[in-house]
N, C-alpha and C positions, 0 to 999 in steps of 0.2 A: 312296185308291185308287192314286194314282201311287206311293206308298211301297210298297204291296204288290207292284206290278208290278216296281219296282226291286229289291226283295228277291228275288223269284222269279228275275229275270234274273241277279242276282249269283250265285245258287245253281246255276243251270242252265248258264250259259256255260262253266264248266270242262269239263262233260261233252260239250259240242258240239265242243270243240277237242281231242278225244282222237285219239291216233295208235295204229296197230297195228304191232307189230314181232314178227318171228319170232326166238326166242331158242333157241340150241342150246348144250348143255353136253356136251362129249366127255369121258366118264369112261374109265378104262383098260378097262372091260368093255363099253363101248358109249356111244352118243350118245342123250341125251334132248332133246326139244324142247317148247317152250311157245309159245303165241301170247299175247303180253301187250298190254294196252291201257294206255297212259300218257297224261297230259295233255301238250299242246303245250309245247315247250321243256324237256321232261324229258331227263335224261342217261341214259347206259347203266347207271349205278348204280340209278336209279329203276326201270328196266326189269328189272334183275336182282332187285331187291327185290320187285317185283310178280310175279315168276315162281313163287314158292312154294318155291324152293330155299333151303336154310339156308346163308347166306353169311357169311364172316368177312372183314374188310377190314384193310388195313395202310396206313400213311402217310396218316392223315386221310381214310380212305375212298377213296383214289385208286386203289389196286390190290387185286385180289382175293387173299386169302391162303388161303381154303378155301371149298369148296362141298360141302355135305352131308358135312361132317367129313373131307373129303379135303384135307389141308393141304400147303402147300409144304414139302418135305423134301429134304435132300441137294441134288441138282442138278435137282430137278423142281419145277415151279410152274405156276400158271395164267397163260395168255396170252389177250389179248383181240383179236378180229378183227371187222371190220365191213364192211358194204356187199355189193353183189352179187358182187364178186370176192374177198371175204373178205380184205381188206388187213390186215396186222398193224398194230396200233395201238401206238405208243410213248408215247401219252399216257394219263393216268389215266382211269378210266371216268367220273369226274365231269366231265371236260372234253368228252367226246364227246356231242353232242346227237343224240338219236334222230330219225330222219326217218320219214315215212310209209312203211310197207311195208319198213322197214329189216331187215337180217339182222344179228343180234348173235351172235357165236360165242365160246365160252370153251373153250379146250383145255388139257389138262394135259400138258405136255411137258418134256423135259429141256432144259437150256440150257447153252451153252458159256461160255468165259471172258469173252466179250463181253456176256453176259447176254441174248442173243437166243435165241429158241426154235429148237431143232434139228428140231422136228416142224412140221407144218402141218395145217390142217383137212383131214379126209377128204372125199371126194366124196359129195355127197348131192344128190338130184334132186327134192326136194320143199320146199315152203314150209309151215312150221307153221301159218301163218294161212290158207292156201287149202285145207286139208284138212278144213275144217269142225270143227276142234278147238274145244272150248269155251274161251272167253277165261279167262285167269287174272287175276282182279281181286281184290286184297286187300280185306278188309273196310274198310280205311281208305283206299280209292282216293280218296274225297273227303277229302283230308288235313286235318289239324288247322290248318295255316296258312291254307288256303283257307276253312275254316269260320270261323276267327277273323276273317279279313278280311271275310267276308260279314256276320257278326254285328256287327262294328264299324261297317261301312258302314250297316247298317240302323239301328243305334243313333244314329249321327251324324245320319242323315236324320230320325229321329224327333225329336231335339233341335231341329234346324233348323225342322222343320214346326211343332213345338209353340210355338216363339217367334212364329210368324206367325199361328197359329190361336188365338184366345182365346175 
């Protein structure tokens, strides 16, 4: 009985530690928004992957190269901003940890010789998560590493218990 409770707890805990984040993508023809739900300690790449946008990465998944087939070309590329004041992030999206009710913003802007964006996020007065939008959750929200860990933990527990129960 204890084993069953342990297995259920291992499978349910990741869902209890979920965070909501508002994700905005500014395309040349307008901005799209999504409310994404990710597990605690997720990074901005996890949130972008959960958004349903088709994303291409560069430099070991640290920087966005394309979103919905709009790629970095000539002197235009994708830039990442975060937080309430939409601060430009000079770190890769794998380094930025998503916070509860965070705002993640990806804009497609020209850049100068210093490789800094010449544009900045437009003004918007809504939060994708407070408008009652349906959450975007990939079918694999309960990811393979978590499932593997849960199954391994249950297997180890079964082996340990079987040694004591004869």
